C-alpha positions in Angstrom: -106.7 5.1 24.2 -106.2 3.3 21.1 -105.4 -0.5 20.9 -101.8 0.3 19.5 -100.8 2.5 22.6 -102.4 0.2 25.1 -100.3 -2.6 23.5 -97.4 -0.5 23.6 -98.0 0.2 27.3 -98.4 -3.3 28.2 -95.2 -4.2 26.2 -93.1 -1.5 28.2 -94.7 -2.7 31.3 -93.7 -6.3 30.9 -90.1 -5.3 29.8 -89.7 -3.2 32.8 -90.7 -6.1 35.1 -88.5 -8.5 33.4 -85.4 -6.2 33.6 -86.4 -5.5 37.3 -86.3 -9.2 37.9 -83.1 -9.8 36.1 -81.2 -6.8 38.0 -83.0 -7.4 41.5 -80.3 -7.0 44.2 -81.7 -10.1 46.2 -81.8 -13.8 45.3 -84.7 -15.0 43.2 -86.5 -16.7 46.1 -86.8 -13.6 48.1 -87.7 -11.5 45.2 -90.6 -14.1 44.2 -91.8 -14.0 47.9 -91.9 -10.4 47.9 -93.9 -10.2 44.6 -96.5 -12.9 45.9 -96.9 -10.9 49.2 -97.5 -7.7 47.2 -99.8 -9.5 45.0 -101.7 -11.1 47.9 -102.0 -7.3 49.3 -103.5 -6.0 46.1 -105.9 -8.9 45.9 -107.0 -8.0 49.6 -107.3 -4.4 48.8 -109.4 -5.1 45.6 -111.6 -7.5 47.4 -112.3 -4.9 50.1 -113.1 -2.2 47.5 -115.5 -4.7 45.6 -117.2 -5.5 48.9 -117.5 -1.8 49.7 -118.8 -1.0 46.2 -121.5 -3.7 46.5 -122.7 -2.4 49.9 -123.0 1.1 48.9 -126.1 2.3 46.6 -125.6 3.3 43.1 -125.3 6.8 42.7 
């Protein structure tokens, strides 16, 4: 993937997130709380994956 297409992907992703927040059906406080909860879930999942990768031998 070239750097130009990667930058375009990130730009599109950021625009989509921004529009999602602007047109969200719930109040900002509830939306921010949901986003933080989801980020916490992803962080927990990534930590579990990292721990599992560190425990398993290299193949």
